[in-house]
Backbone atoms as SQL, in Angstrom:
CREATE TABLE atoms (id INTEGER PRIMARY KEY, chain TEXT, resi INTEGER, resn TEXT, atom TEXT, x REAL, y REAL, z REAL);
INSERT INTO atoms VALUES
  (1, 'A', 1, 'MET', 'N', 0.841, -1.165, 0.000),
  (2, 'A', 1, 'MET', 'CA', 0.000, 0.000, 0.000),
  (3, 'A', 1, 'MET', 'C', 0.894, 1.238, 0.000),
  (4, 'A', 2, 'ARG', 'N', 0.498, 2.195, -0.792),
  (5, 'A', 2, 'ARG', 'CA', 1.252, 3.441, -0.853),
  (6, 'A', 2, 'ARG', 'C', 0.856, 4.336, 0.318),
  (7, 'A', 3, 'SER', 'N', 1.794, 5.081, 0.818),
  (8, 'A', 3, 'SER', 'CA', 1.550, 5.958, 1.950),
  (9, 'A', 3, 'SER', 'C', 1.928, 7.382, 1.579),
  (10, 'A', 4, 'LEU', 'N', 1.107, 8.329, 1.989),
  (11, 'A', 4, 'LEU', 'CA', 1.387, 9.749, 1.757),
  (12, 'A', 4, 'LEU', 'C', 1.412, 10.482, 3.088),
  (13, 'A', 5, 'LYS', 'N', 2.217, 11.492, 3.183),
  (14, 'A', 5, 'LYS', 'CA', 2.216, 12.346, 4.366),
  (15, 'A', 5, 'LYS', 'C', 0.968, 13.222, 4.332),
  (16, 'A', 6, 'ALA', 'N', 0.319, 13.380, 5.466),
  (17, 'A', 6, 'ALA', 'CA', -0.882, 14.212, 5.537),
  (18, 'A', 6, 'ALA', 'C', -0.583, 15.629, 5.065),
  (19, 'A', 7, 'SER', 'N', 0.630, 16.103, 5.292),
  (20, 'A', 7, 'SER', 'CA', 0.972, 17.482, 4.928),
  (21, 'A', 7, 'SER', 'C', 0.998, 17.717, 3.424),
  (22, 'A', 8, 'VAL', 'N', 1.126, 16.655, 2.617),
  (23, 'A', 8, 'VAL', 'CA', 1.164, 16.847, 1.156),
  (24, 'A', 8, 'VAL', 'C', -0.182, 16.558, 0.495),
  (25, 'A', 9, 'THR', 'N', -1.166, 16.165, 1.272),
  (26, 'A', 9, 'THR', 'CA', -2.495, 15.917, 0.714),
  (27, 'A', 9, 'THR', 'C', -3.343, 17.168, 0.861),
  (28, 'A', 10, 'ARG', 'N', -4.471, 17.186, 0.191),
  (29, 'A', 10, 'ARG', 'CA', -5.396, 18.309, 0.329),
  (30, 'A', 10, 'ARG', 'C', -6.576, 17.936, 1.231),
  (31, 'A', 11, 'ILE', 'N', -6.401, 16.885, 1.984),
  (32, 'A', 11, 'ILE', 'CA', -7.457, 16.452, 2.894),
  (33, 'A', 11, 'ILE', 'C', -7.533, 17.461, 4.046),
  (34, 'A', 12, 'PRO', 'N', -8.696, 18.008, 4.285),
  (35, 'A', 12, 'PRO', 'CA', -8.815, 18.972, 5.386),
  (36, 'A', 12, 'PRO', 'C', -8.432, 18.322, 6.715),
  (37, 'A', 13, 'PRO', 'N', -7.706, 19.051, 7.545),
  (38, 'A', 13, 'PRO', 'CA', -7.305, 18.487, 8.844),
  (39, 'A', 13, 'PRO', 'C', -8.488, 17.969, 9.657),
  (40, 'A', 14, 'ASP', 'N', -9.643, 18.623, 9.554),
  (41, 'A', 14, 'ASP', 'CA', -10.811, 18.158, 10.296),
  (42, 'A', 14, 'ASP', 'C', -11.208, 16.740, 9.873),
  (43, 'A', 15, 'ALA', 'N', -11.180, 16.483, 8.558),
  (44, 'A', 15, 'ALA', 'CA', -11.527, 15.147, 8.063),
  (45, 'A', 15, 'ALA', 'C', -10.507, 14.126, 8.554),
  (46, 'A', 16, 'PHE', 'N', -9.249, 14.483, 8.477),
  (47, 'A', 16, 'PHE', 'CA', -8.186, 13.586, 8.943),
  (48, 'A', 16, 'PHE', 'C', -8.388, 13.276, 10.428),
  (49, 'A', 17, 'ASN', 'N', -8.650, 14.298, 11.225),
  (50, 'A', 17, 'ASN', 'CA', -8.814, 14.102, 12.668),
  (51, 'A', 17, 'ASN', 'C', -10.044, 13.269, 12.997),
  (52, 'A', 18, 'ARG', 'N', -11.121, 13.431, 12.231),
  (53, 'A', 18, 'ARG', 'CA', -12.320, 12.618, 12.462),
  (54, 'A', 18, 'ARG', 'C', -11.989, 11.135, 12.326),
  (55, 'A', 19, 'VAL', 'N', -11.175, 10.817, 11.333),
  (56, 'A', 19, 'VAL', 'CA', -10.802, 9.417, 11.099),
  (57, 'A', 19, 'VAL', 'C', -9.789, 8.948, 12.139),
  (58, 'A', 20, 'ALA', 'N', -8.751, 9.735, 12.338),
  (59, 'A', 20, 'ALA', 'CA', -7.648, 9.315, 13.211),
  (60, 'A', 20, 'ALA', 'C', -8.040, 9.236, 14.684),
  (61, 'A', 21, 'TYR', 'N', -8.855, 10.167, 15.139),
  (62, 'A', 21, 'TYR', 'CA', -9.113, 10.235, 16.575),
  (63, 'A', 21, 'TYR', 'C', -10.516, 9.802, 16.990),
  (64, 'A', 22, 'ARG', 'N', -11.468, 9.907, 16.067),
  (65, 'A', 22, 'ARG', 'CA', -12.845, 9.534, 16.423),
  (66, 'A', 22, 'ARG', 'C', -13.293, 8.240, 15.737),
  (67, 'A', 23, 'GLN', 'N', -12.395, 7.632, 14.969),
  (68, 'A', 23, 'GLN', 'CA', -12.676, 6.393, 14.237),
  (69, 'A', 23, 'GLN', 'C', -13.890, 6.527, 13.322),
  (70, 'A', 24, 'GLU', 'N', -14.135, 7.721, 12.792),
  (71, 'A', 24, 'GLU', 'CA', -15.214, 7.907, 11.833),
  (72, 'A', 24, 'GLU', 'C', -14.716, 7.498, 10.455),
  (73, 'A', 25, 'ARG', 'N', -15.663, 7.237, 9.567),
  (74, 'A', 25, 'ARG', 'CA', -15.342, 6.975, 8.159),
  (75, 'A', 25, 'ARG', 'C', -15.766, 8.215, 7.378),
  (76, 'A', 26, 'VAL', 'N', -14.908, 8.659, 6.474),
  (77, 'A', 26, 'VAL', 'CA', -15.176, 9.894, 5.744),
  (78, 'A', 26, 'VAL', 'C', -15.064, 9.633, 4.245),
  (79, 'A', 27, 'ARG', 'N', -16.098, 10.068, 3.508),
  (80, 'A', 27, 'ARG', 'CA', -16.040, 9.994, 2.043),
  (81, 'A', 27, 'ARG', 'C', -15.592, 11.359, 1.531),
  (82, 'A', 28, 'VAL', 'N', -14.593, 11.359, 0.653),
  (83, 'A', 28, 'VAL', 'CA', -14.094, 12.584, 0.041),
  (84, 'A', 28, 'VAL', 'C', -14.513, 12.541, -1.423),
  (85, 'A', 29, 'GLU', 'N', -15.367, 13.480, -1.809),
  (86, 'A', 29, 'GLU', 'CA', -15.890, 13.513, -3.176),
  (87, 'A', 29, 'GLU', 'C', -15.096, 14.498, -4.017),
  (88, 'A', 30, 'ARG', 'N', -15.069, 14.202, -5.290),
  (89, 'A', 30, 'ARG', 'CA', -14.380, 15.050, -6.242),
  (90, 'A', 30, 'ARG', 'C', -15.351, 15.386, -7.360),
  (91, 'A', 31, 'ARG', 'N', -15.131, 16.514, -7.979),
  (92, 'A', 31, 'ARG', 'CA', -15.968, 16.817, -9.137),
  (93, 'A', 31, 'ARG', 'C', -15.833, 15.696, -10.145),
  (94, 'A', 32, 'GLY', 'N', -16.928, 15.356, -10.782),
  (95, 'A', 32, 'GLY', 'CA', -16.890, 14.243, -11.718),
  (96, 'A', 32, 'GLY', 'C', -17.367, 12.950, -11.089),
  (97, 'A', 33, 'GLY', 'N', -17.747, 12.995, -9.812),
  (98, 'A', 33, 'GLY', 'CA', -18.334, 11.832, -9.172),
  (99, 'A', 33, 'GLY', 'C', -17.363, 10.858, -8.547),
  (100, 'A', 34, 'LYS', 'N', -16.074, 11.085, -8.664),
  (101, 'A', 34, 'LYS', 'CA', -15.102, 10.169, -8.054),
  (102, 'A', 34, 'LYS', 'C', -15.051, 10.406, -6.549),
  (103, 'A', 35, 'SER', 'N', -14.899, 9.326, -5.814),
  (104, 'A', 35, 'SER', 'CA', -14.812, 9.428, -4.357),
  (105, 'A', 35, 'SER', 'C', -13.700, 8.537, -3.842),
  (106, 'A', 36, 'VAL', 'N', -13.153, 8.931, -2.726),
  (107, 'A', 36, 'VAL', 'CA', -12.252, 8.063, -1.966),
  (108, 'A', 36, 'VAL', 'C', -12.787, 8.028, -0.545),
  (109, 'A', 37, 'TYR', 'N', -12.401, 7.038, 0.196),
  (110, 'A', 37, 'TYR', 'CA', -12.891, 6.889, 1.553),
  (111, 'A', 37, 'TYR', 'C', -11.708, 6.830, 2.500),
  (112, 'A', 38, 'LEU', 'N', -11.812, 7.561, 3.564),
  (113, 'A', 38, 'LEU', 'CA', -10.795, 7.527, 4.605),
  (114, 'A', 38, 'LEU', 'C', -11.327, 6.651, 5.729),
  (115, 'A', 39, 'VAL', 'N', -10.536, 5.670, 6.109),
  (116, 'A', 39, 'VAL', 'CA', -10.924, 4.781, 7.203),
  (117, 'A', 39, 'VAL', 'C', -9.746, 4.655, 8.159),
  (118, 'A', 40, 'GLY', 'N', -10.043, 4.356, 9.397),
  (119, 'A', 40, 'GLY', 'CA', -9.006, 4.205, 10.410),
  (120, 'A', 40, 'GLY', 'C', -8.273, 2.877, 10.294),
  (121, 'A', 41, 'LYS', 'N', -7.230, 2.749, 11.095),
  (122, 'A', 41, 'LYS', 'CA', -6.403, 1.533, 11.090),
  (123, 'A', 41, 'LYS', 'C', -7.219, 0.282, 11.387),
  (124, 'A', 42, 'GLU', 'N', -8.123, 0.384, 12.351),
  (125, 'A', 42, 'GLU', 'CA', -8.904, -0.789, 12.747),
  (126, 'A', 42, 'GLU', 'C', -9.811, -1.250, 11.606),
  (127, 'A', 43, 'ASP', 'N', -10.469, -0.291, 10.943),
  (128, 'A', 43, 'ASP', 'CA', -11.321, -0.642, 9.806),
  (129, 'A', 43, 'ASP', 'C', -10.493, -1.245, 8.679),
  (130, 'A', 44, 'LEU', 'N', -9.337, -0.660, 8.418),
  (131, 'A', 44, 'LEU', 'CA', -8.476, -1.189, 7.359),
  (132, 'A', 44, 'LEU', 'C', -8.027, -2.603, 7.694),
  (133, 'A', 45, 'ALA', 'N', -7.651, -2.837, 8.934),
  (134, 'A', 45, 'ALA', 'CA', -7.231, -4.177, 9.346),
  (135, 'A', 45, 'ALA', 'C', -8.360, -5.182, 9.145),
  (136, 'A', 46, 'LEU', 'N', -9.593, -4.787, 9.486),
  (137, 'A', 46, 'LEU', 'CA', -10.740, -5.667, 9.289),
  (138, 'A', 46, 'LEU', 'C', -10.959, -5.953, 7.801),
  (139, 'A', 47, 'LEU', 'N', -10.905, -4.914, 6.969),
  (140, 'A', 47, 'LEU', 'CA', -11.066, -5.110, 5.521),
  (141, 'A', 47, 'LEU', 'C', -9.994, -6.048, 4.966),
  (142, 'A', 48, 'GLU', 'N', -8.770, -5.899, 5.442),
  (143, 'A', 48, 'GLU', 'CA', -7.684, -6.767, 4.975),
  (144, 'A', 48, 'GLU', 'C', -7.904, -8.211, 5.417),
  (145, 'A', 49, 'ARG', 'N', -8.411, -8.414, 6.633),
  (146, 'A', 49, 'ARG', 'CA', -8.707, -9.781, 7.088),
  (147, 'A', 49, 'ARG', 'C', -9.817, -10.399, 6.246),
  (148, 'A', 50, 'ILE', 'N', -10.833, -9.613, 5.926),
  (149, 'A', 50, 'ILE', 'CA', -11.923, -10.111, 5.072),
  (150, 'A', 50, 'ILE', 'C', -11.381, -10.487, 3.699),
  (151, 'A', 51, 'GLU', 'N', -10.541, -9.611, 3.144),
  (152, 'A', 51, 'GLU', 'CA', -9.956, -9.887, 1.830),
  (153, 'A', 51, 'GLU', 'C', -9.084, -11.140, 1.873),
  (154, 'A', 52, 'ASP', 'N', -8.267, -11.286, 2.901),
  (155, 'A', 52, 'ASP', 'CA', -7.414, -12.470, 3.040),
  (156, 'A', 52, 'ASP', 'C', -8.255, -13.740, 3.124),
  (157, 'A', 53, 'ARG', 'N', -9.333, -13.688, 3.888),
  (158, 'A', 53, 'ARG', 'CA', -10.209, -14.854, 4.020),
  (159, 'A', 53, 'ARG', 'C', -10.843, -15.198, 2.676),
  (160, 'A', 54, 'TYR', 'N', -11.291, -14.177, 1.964),
  (161, 'A', 54, 'TYR', 'CA', -11.896, -14.406, 0.646),
  (162, 'A', 54, 'TYR', 'C', -10.915, -15.129, -0.282),
  (163, 'A', 55, 'TRP', 'N', -9.681, -14.596, -0.385),
  (164, 'A', 55, 'TRP', 'CA', -8.717, -15.197, -1.301),
  (165, 'A', 55, 'TRP', 'C', -8.262, -16.570, -0.834),
  (166, 'A', 56, 'ARG', 'N', -8.219, -16.785, 0.492),
  (167, 'A', 56, 'ARG', 'CA', -7.903, -18.124, 0.991),
  (168, 'A', 56, 'ARG', 'C', -8.972, -19.106, 0.536),
  (169, 'A', 57, 'ASN', 'N', -10.250, -18.723, 0.691),
  (170, 'A', 57, 'ASN', 'CA', -11.344, -19.596, 0.274),
  (171, 'A', 57, 'ASN', 'C', -11.309, -19.856, -1.229),
  (172, 'A', 58, 'GLU', 'N', -10.985, -18.833, -2.027),
  (173, 'A', 58, 'GLU', 'CA', -10.869, -19.016, -3.470),
  (174, 'A', 58, 'GLU', 'C', -9.745, -19.996, -3.801),
  (175, 'A', 59, 'GLY', 'N', -8.640, -19.894, -3.061),
  (176, 'A', 59, 'GLY', 'CA', -7.522, -20.814, -3.272),
  (177, 'A', 59, 'GLY', 'C', -7.891, -22.246, -2.928),
  (178, 'A', 60, 'VAL', 'N', -8.609, -22.424, -1.825),
  (179, 'A', 60, 'VAL', 'CA', -9.052, -23.764, -1.421),
  (180, 'A', 60, 'VAL', 'C', -9.985, -24.349, -2.481),
  (181, 'A', 61, 'LYS', 'N', -10.918, -23.525, -2.996),
  (182, 'A', 61, 'LYS', 'CA', -11.830, -24.006, -4.041),
  (183, 'A', 61, 'LYS', 'C', -11.066, -24.397, -5.301),
  (184, 'A', 62, 'ALA', 'N', -10.083, -23.574, -5.683),
  (185, 'A', 62, 'ALA', 'CA', -9.298, -23.874, -6.887),
  (186, 'A', 62, 'ALA', 'C', -8.496, -25.168, -6.702),
  (187, 'A', 63, 'LEU', 'N', -7.924, -25.354, -5.529),
  (188, 'A', 63, 'LEU', 'CA', -7.159, -26.572, -5.263),
  (189, 'A', 63, 'LEU', 'C', -8.066, -27.796, -5.277),
  (190, 'A', 64, 'ASP', 'N', -9.240, -27.689, -4.670),
  (191, 'A', 64, 'ASP', 'CA', -10.204, -28.803, -4.690),
  (192, 'A', 64, 'ASP', 'C', -10.608, -29.137, -6.128),
  (193, 'A', 65, 'GLU', 'N', -10.870, -28.114, -6.915),
  (194, 'A', 65, 'GLU', 'CA', -11.254, -28.326, -8.308),
  (195, 'A', 65, 'GLU', 'C', -10.129, -29.010, -9.077),
  (196, 'A', 66, 'PHE', 'N', -8.887, -28.569, -8.827),
  (197, 'A', 66, 'PHE', 'CA', -7.740, -29.187, -9.492),
  (198, 'A', 66, 'PHE', 'C', -7.611, -30.650, -9.093),
  (199, 'A', 67, 'ARG', 'N', -7.752, -30.935, -7.832),
  (200, 'A', 67, 'ARG', 'CA', -7.629, -32.324, -7.364),
  (201, 'A', 67, 'ARG', 'C', -8.713, -33.211, -7.952),
  (202, 'A', 68, 'ARG', 'N', -9.937, -32.688, -8.065),
  (203, 'A', 68, 'ARG', 'CA', -11.033, -33.465, -8.647),
  (204, 'A', 68, 'ARG', 'C', -10.831, -33.698, -10.147),
  (205, 'A', 69, 'SER', 'N', -10.089, -32.799, -10.800),
  (206, 'A', 69, 'SER', 'CA', -9.907, -32.915, -12.247),
  (207, 'A', 69, 'SER', 'C', -9.021, -34.099, -12.628),
  (208, 'A', 70, 'GLY', 'N', -8.181, -34.549, -11.714),
  (209, 'A', 70, 'GLY', 'CA', -7.296, -35.669, -11.999),
  (210, 'A', 70, 'GLY', 'C', -6.044, -35.289, -12.774),
  (211, 'A', 71, 'ARG', 'N', -5.904, -34.004, -13.066),
  (212, 'A', 71, 'ARG', 'CA', -4.703, -33.568, -13.798),
  (213, 'A', 71, 'ARG', 'C', -3.481, -33.646, -12.902),
  (214, 'A', 72, 'LYS', 'N', -2.323, -33.732, -13.544),
  (215, 'A', 72, 'LYS', 'CA', -1.065, -33.762, -12.806),
  (216, 'A', 72, 'LYS', 'C', -0.537, -32.342, -12.681),
  (217, 'A', 73, 'SER', 'N', 0.120, -32.103, -11.575),
  (218, 'A', 73, 'SER', 'CA', 0.710, -30.780, -11.377),
  (219, 'A', 73, 'SER', 'C', 2.000, -30.664, -12.174),
  (220, 'A', 74, 'ILE', 'N', 2.383, -29.436, -12.453),
  (221, 'A', 74, 'ILE', 'CA', 3.622, -29.168, -13.178),
  (222, 'A', 74, 'ILE', 'C', 4.684, -28.809, -12.147),
  (223, 'A', 75, 'PRO', 'N', 5.824, -29.506, -12.162),
  (224, 'A', 75, 'PRO', 'CA', 6.880, -29.207, -11.190),
  (225, 'A', 75, 'PRO', 'C', 7.367, -27.758, -11.333),
  (226, 'A', 76, 'TRP', 'N', 7.713, -27.148, -10.213),
  (227, 'A', 76, 'TRP', 'CA', 8.184, -25.768, -10.202),
  (228, 'A', 76, 'TRP', 'C', 9.372, -25.580, -11.142),
  (229, 'A', 77, 'LYS', 'N', 10.258, -26.554, -11.192),
  (230, 'A', 77, 'LYS', 'CA', 11.446, -26.444, -12.049),
  (231, 'A', 77, 'LYS', 'C', 11.037, -26.215, -13.505),
  (232, 'A', 78, 'LYS', 'N', 10.030, -26.937, -13.975),
  (233, 'A', 78, 'LYS', 'CA', 9.553, -26.772, -15.359),
  (234, 'A', 78, 'LYS', 'C', 8.924, -25.394, -15.567),
  (235, 'A', 79, 'ILE', 'N', 8.118, -24.960, -14.609),
  (236, 'A', 79, 'ILE', 'CA', 7.483, -23.646, -14.727),
  (237, 'A', 79, 'ILE', 'C', 8.548, -22.563, -14.779),
  (238, 'A', 80, 'LYS', 'N', 9.536, -22.671, -13.911),
  (239, 'A', 80, 'LYS', 'CA', 10.620, -21.695, -13.865),
  (240, 'A', 80, 'LYS', 'C', 11.372, -21.653, -15.192),
  (241, 'A', 81, 'GLU', 'N', 11.648, -22.831, -15.762),
  (242, 'A', 81, 'GLU', 'CA', 12.331, -22.891, -17.063),
  (243, 'A', 81, 'GLU', 'C', 11.518, -22.177, -18.133),
  (244, 'A', 82, 'ARG', 'N', 10.212, -22.427, -18.156),
  (245, 'A', 82, 'ARG', 'CA', 9.332, -21.788, -19.141),
  (246, 'A', 82, 'ARG', 'C', 9.311, -20.271, -18.980),
  (247, 'A', 83, 'LEU', 'N', 9.278, -19.832, -17.731),
  (248, 'A', 83, 'LEU', 'CA', 9.230, -18.393, -17.491),
  (249, 'A', 83, 'LEU', 'C', 10.532, -17.696, -17.867),
  (250, 'A', 84, 'LEU', 'N', 11.631, -18.431, -17.750),
  (251, 'A', 84, 'LEU', 'CA', 12.925, -17.836, -18.055),
  (252, 'A', 84, 'LEU', 'C', 13.337, -17.992, -19.522),
  (253, 'A', 85, 'GLU', 'N', 12.521, -18.716, -20.321),
  (254, 'A', 85, 'GLU', 'CA', 12.833, -18.876, -21.738),
  (255, 'A', 85, 'GLU', 'C', 12.812, -17.530, -22.431),
  (256, 'A', 86, 'LYS', 'N', 13.733, -17.360, -23.356),
  (257, 'A', 86, 'LYS', 'CA', 13.751, -16.117, -24.131),
  (258, 'A', 86, 'LYS', 'C', 12.813, -16.269, -25.310),
  (259, 'A', 87, 'PRO', 'N', 12.018, -15.232, -25.589),
  (260, 'A', 87, 'PRO', 'CA', 11.062, -15.317, -26.706),
  (261, 'A', 87, 'PRO', 'C', 11.723, -15.396, -28.066);
């Protein structure tokens, strides 16, 4: 994740303080309908845990599907050779 110093953003200090100290969520709108959302560390940590769980479940489903297919896996050495081949 990219990080910016608050001093170089145009986020009003009040909005920053609402998020940092009061754990509020703030939507910042821009002309043209684009929005960004400011969330605190705790909310971000929760979102990241949800995302990690989602991708873990997707990985488990993909592995189960692969195992049911009966196909053989490709050894890492072969994959590495293919990736390092010159076009």
